Steps between C-alpha positions, in 0.01 A plus 500: 500500500780736579666439163173597326490825684868589475731466204823496702501174702832583677298754702310210658811347643617835632159537659514155655847576637375823659200337645704214656737751658219719625309198641784416743529854636353561847191721495306640778208736458513564875251385774407863577406562133308174473316563827419851384314395178151647523337282242391132538755264374457144376807287552497192276763224507526126409579272783810399310570847350859575600380778731520385867147465626614643828589822304144512355347465841738768632390735224143406574542591859656838410200575299261441791431125439513213745236640727224327697248608243196348688562767766673771310374483144684398184801703397483681163792303372499126407741214472454219240719192493427277204554129571725296275621804317836650395586851394459417129 
């Protein structure tokens, strides 16, 4: 598909190289910034995604999730873990 859109296929390999180097760089949005998001957020992950599920739960908690909703109501953000799923 890439080759149909781009006449210069060498660019694909340069792109892949850049993506692979980028993917191993540490990245942190920051807990303060995540907790400060005003809009509802839907976090979606596969149970075998490559993202640690503990991190997804941590982000969910930062967004106001993991409450006793029967007593305090549902948070505006949601967490969805799809079973038997990878990132792809």
